[in-house]
N, C-alpha and C positions, 0 to 999 in steps of 0.2 A: 733442552737437556736439562732434567734435574738430579739432584744427590739423592741417592737411595741408600739405606742398608738392607744388606740381605742376610737373613740367617740360615744355618742350618748345623745339622750333626750326623755322626756317624758312629756306630758302635764297631770296634774291631776286635778280633778274636783273641788276641794276646797282647803283652806286653812285649814286642819286639820290634826292632827298627823297621822290619820287613812290613810287619803288620800295620804299623805307624804311617810308614811312608805310604804304602799302597792304600790306606784308608784316606789320608787327607788327598792324594792324586784323583780318586773316585768321588771324594765329596767335593772339591774344589772343580773339578771337569764338569760335574752334574749341573753345580751351580752356575757356571759360566755357559754350558750347553742351554739350560732351561732359560736362561734370561738372557741369552743371545748377547754375550758380552765377550770382549777381547780383553787380554791384559792392559791395553792403553787405557780402558774405561775404568780399570780399578783405582780408586785413590788410596784404601789403605786395608789390611786384613787382619783381624784380631782372632787368634787361633787359643783355643784354650783343652786342656787335657785333665781328666779327672785323676786325682791323685796316685792312682794304681798304673799311670802310665808314665814311665822313666827311662825309656829307652833310648828314645832320640826327641829331638824338638821338631814338633809339626812343620814349623816354619822352613826346615830345611828340605822338605819334600816340595814345598811349593815353590821355591828355587828353581828347583830342577825342572818344572814345568812352565817356566816363561814368567814367574813373578820376581824376577831379579832385581827389577827397578822400582818395585811396589813395596811401600813400608810395611813390614811385616812383624807382628808381635806375638808373643807365645805367652799364656799365664796358665796358673793352676786353676782348676775348680775348686770351690769350696768343698770339704769333705763332709758331705751331708749324709748322715746315717740312714740307710735303706737307698741311696741314690743309686742309678743305674751305672754298672761299672764299665770300664775300657770306653771313655766316650770321648770323641773330639768334638767340639764346636767350632764353630766360625761364626764371625760378622763379618761380612764383606761390604765395604762403601764403594760406592760406584757413582759414574754419571750414565745417566740411561733416559731415553724417552719413555719409558714404561711409567705407568702412574704405581702409586703404592698398591693399589688393588690388583694391579697386573704381576708385580713381582711374584716369583715363584721361590718359596722357601723351600729347602730340601733336608728331609730327613730321611736317612737311609738305614737299612738294616735295622738293628734292636733299637736303634735311635728314633725309629717312627713311635714308640711309645712315649716319647717325651710330648710330642704335638701330634697327636690323633687328627687334630683338626687340620692340620697343615700336610701331614706326611701324604707321600705319592703312592 
């Protein structure tokens, strides 16, 4: 087993509790599915949101889907002029048998534009 960091992002439609929570759930579930992970494999998760997302803490949604025992941290992305709006990013640290080249980084919806080289 190795320790790996997995990146991902999703663009949500609006600044609302529902949009933020559903975006986090979709993103984390896809990261977990694509990398054959269960919450016990996860060491920690850092979630960031662009400054235009203030309706909820992204970590709250993660706790609701089985990350209650995982250390979670929320932070604000820097406010860069012209940056893609309404984006939640994740960096998930885990233990896995996958090599760095086998890890799947997940970019969903409008966030695919952030990493066209990795987007699904």
